[in-house]
Structure formats: C-alpha cells, structure tokens
C-alpha positions in Angstrom: 0.0 0.0 0.0 1.4 3.4 -1.0 2.0 6.2 1.5 -0.7 8.5 0.2 -3.3 5.7 0.2 -2.5 4.7 3.7 -2.7 8.3 4.9 -6.0 8.7 3.0 -7.5 5.7 4.6 -6.6 6.8 8.1 -7.9 10.3 7.4 -11.1 9.1 5.9 -11.8 6.8 8.8 -11.2 9.7 11.2 -13.4 12.2 9.3 -16.2 9.7 8.9 -16.3 9.0 12.6 -16.1 12.6 13.9 -17.3 15.0 11.2 -20.9 15.9 10.3 -21.4 15.5 6.6 -24.3 15.6 4.1 -22.7 13.5 1.4 -20.1 10.8 1.8 -18.4 12.0 -1.5 -17.5 15.2 0.3 -15.4 13.3 2.8 -13.8 11.2 0.1 -12.7 14.3 -1.8 -11.6 16.0 1.4 -9.6 13.0 2.5 -7.6 12.9 -0.7 -7.0 16.6 -0.6 -5.6 16.5 2.9 -3.5 13.4 2.2 -2.1 15.0 -1.0 -1.4 18.2 1.0 0.6 16.3 3.6 2.6 14.3 1.1 3.4 17.2 -1.3 3.9 19.7 1.5 2.6 22.3 -0.9 -0.6 24.4 -0.9 -1.1 24.0 -4.7 -3.8 22.1 -6.5 -1.5 21.1 -9.4 1.1 19.7 -7.0 -1.5 17.2 -5.6 -2.0 15.3 -8.8 0.7 12.6 -8.4 -0.5 11.7 -4.9 -4.1 10.9 -5.8 -4.9 7.7 -7.7 -7.2 8.6 -10.6 -8.1 7.3 -14.0 -8.1 10.7 -15.5 -5.2 11.3 -17.9 -5.2 15.1 -17.8 -4.0 17.1 -14.8 -6.8 19.6 -15.3 -9.4 16.8 -14.6 -7.9 16.3 -11.1 -7.7 20.0 -10.4 -11.3 20.6 -11.5 -12.3 18.0 -8.9 -10.7 20.0 -6.2 -12.2 23.2 -7.6 -15.6 21.7 -7.6 -15.2 20.8 -3.9 -14.0 24.3 -3.0 -16.9 25.9 -4.8 -19.6 23.5 -3.6 -22.2 25.5 -1.7 -23.6 22.4 0.0 -20.4 21.8 1.9 -20.3 23.3 5.4 -16.7 23.5 6.4 -17.5 24.2 10.1 -19.4 20.9 10.4 -16.4 19.0 8.9 -13.6 20.8 10.7 -14.8 22.2 14.0 -15.7 18.8 15.6 -12.2 17.6 14.9 -10.7 20.6 16.7 -13.0 20.1 19.7 -12.1 16.4 19.8 -8.4 17.4 20.0 -9.2 19.8 22.9 -11.3 17.3 24.8 -8.5 16.6 27.4 -7.4 20.3 27.8 -10.2 21.3 30.2 -7.9 21.2 33.2 -5.4 23.5 31.5 -5.6 27.1 30.4 -6.6 27.4 26.8 -5.0 30.2 24.8 -6.8 31.7 21.8 -5.0 34.0 19.4 -7.1 36.5 17.4 -5.6 38.2 14.3 -6.4 39.4 10.9 -4.9 38.8 7.4 -5.4 41.1 4.4 -5.6 39.2 1.1 -4.8 41.0 -2.2 -5.6 44.4 -0.6 -9.3 43.5 -1.1 -10.3 41.0 1.6 -9.7 40.7 5.3 -9.7 37.4 7.1 -10.5 37.4 10.8 -9.3 34.2 12.5 -9.5 32.9 16.0 -7.0 30.1 16.6 -5.9 27.8 19.4 -2.3 28.2 20.5 -0.6 24.8 20.6 3.2 24.1 20.7 4.0 27.6 19.5 1.6 27.4 16.5 -1.8 28.8 15.9 -4.3 26.1 14.9 -7.4 27.8 13.3 -10.7 27.3 15.2 -13.1 29.9 13.6 -12.7 32.4 10.8 -14.6 35.0 8.8 -13.7 36.7 5.5 -14.8 40.3 4.8 -14.5 42.5 1.7 -12.4 44.9 3.6 -9.1 46.5 2.6 -7.8 47.2 6.1 -6.6 44.9 8.9 -8.5 47.0 11.4 -12.1 45.8 11.8 -15.0 46.9 14.0 -15.9 44.9 17.1 -19.3 44.1 15.5 -17.6 42.2 12.7 -15.8 39.6 15.0 -18.2 39.5 17.9 -20.2 36.6 16.3 -16.9 34.6 16.2 -16.3 35.2 19.9 -19.9 34.2 20.7 -19.6 31.0 18.8 -16.2 30.2 20.4 -17.6 30.9 23.8 -20.4 28.3 23.2 -18.0 25.8 21.6 -15.6 26.1 24.5 -18.2 26.2 27.3 -16.6 23.2 28.9 -13.2 25.0 29.3 -13.3 27.2 32.4 -9.9 28.9 31.9 -9.6 30.7 28.5 -7.2 33.5 27.7 -7.5 35.6 24.5 -4.3 37.1 22.9 -4.8 39.9 20.4 -2.7 42.6 18.7 -3.3 46.4 18.9 -5.9 46.3 16.2 -8.3 44.7 18.7 -7.6 46.9 21.7 -11.0 48.6 22.3 -13.4 48.9 25.3 -16.1 46.9 23.6 -13.9 43.8 23.4 -12.6 44.2 26.9 -16.1 44.5 28.3 -17.3 41.5 26.4 -14.3 39.4 27.6 -14.9 40.5 31.2 -18.6 39.6 31.0 -17.6 36.2 29.6 -15.1 35.6 32.4 -12.3 35.1 29.9 -8.8 36.3 30.6 -7.1 38.5 28.0 -3.8 40.0 26.9 -4.1 42.8 24.4 -1.2 44.7 22.9 -1.8 48.5 22.9 0.1 51.5 21.5 2.4 53.2 24.0 0.4 56.4 24.0 -2.9 54.9 25.0 -4.5 56.4 28.2 -6.0 53.8 30.6 -8.5 54.7 33.3 -7.2 53.1 36.5 -9.2 53.7 39.6 -8.9 55.9 41.5 -6.8 58.0 39.0 -6.0 58.1 35.3 -2.6 56.8 34.2 -0.9 57.1 30.8 0.9 54.0 29.5 4.2 55.1 28.1 6.3 52.0 28.1 3.9 49.1 28.7 2.8 47.3 25.5 0.5 44.7 26.9 -2.5 44.8 29.2 -3.2 41.7 31.4 -6.5 40.9 33.1 
C-alpha cells in the first residue's frame, strides 16, 4: 500500500467517525485533498495530482475535482472541521486554553479574521470570517459573532485567555471578555491612556495589558 493511500484511509476513517457531513463523497474528496497536501507539502492544487490515484489522464481533470469541492455551496466546512478541533481539545479542560485573534489582508481586497488555538507555539485555526475589507483594522461588531460562537463551543473550558494585537484593543472587546469571564492579553500602543481607579494613568512603556 502506497504512503498517500495509507494516509488517506486513516484520514477518511477519522473524518467519517467525527465529522458531520451531508454527502459521503464530500469526505472522500476532502480525505484525498488533505493526504495530498501532507505528502506534497505544498498548498497547490496542481502539486497534488501525483499523490491521488485517478483514472483521468489530464491534470486539469484532477484540479477541476478540487475546484468543484471548494466551490460546492452544500459543503459546510465548520461541520467538517470544528468537531475535529473540539475532539483534540477534549482533554485540555484542566489547563488554560490560549486563543489568538488576528487578521490577514488578502490581495488588498479581503480581510480574514481568524480565531486560533495556540498549541506548541503554533496557531491552529478554530473559527474564521472573511470580509470584503481593505484594512486589517475591523470593528468589534464584525468579529463579535466569532467570539460568541467560540464561547459556546468552549463552554466546557473554564480557563480561557485571548491574545490579540493592537488592532483589537477597544473597550467593547474588553467589556465582552470580562462579562464572559475570559482572561485577555491585548497589545496596545504606547500612548494609550487607561482609566485606572482611583486615578487616570498614561501608558508610556507598557505594550501589553493583562487581566
């Protein structure tokens, strides 16, 4: 049995057991895509061709298969992916869970807001949202639904800390985090004025605020 085929069978078994799907063919395509991604180590549809057994003789036929999967409106990525992440976090309830919130601007046209789980120095995506927005700075109302969904998904985790850059430093976010009983660490510009009872102080050298 070849390496890609063995990886695919393990992935397909895992996806079928833990993911919620509407059509089994969706899992088959996803399993081959992930196994080809692992084997090729490249995020390129054309690079996956040699790692997927197929009777098609033209590379475009294989690529069109992946493109159809990506463009399929019936596929709910959250139902396929989120249960796997929650399964991996099942035994983390006795430890503090760190969530990193950040934005990525794509082609100066779209902005992706992503909420990730910090694990072994890496950010593993949990939830995300894409906006037609040219700036990395987004309003609280845009990412509040992500936070609400994350709070419900992680309701079994009593100790959660959110890490975010200066673009997220606003009173609305801090109020929401305090009401949710989540800890937070936000990076802020050095000239931000903080109201600290019983007097007001100016932060001139501190770059992070801890709850």
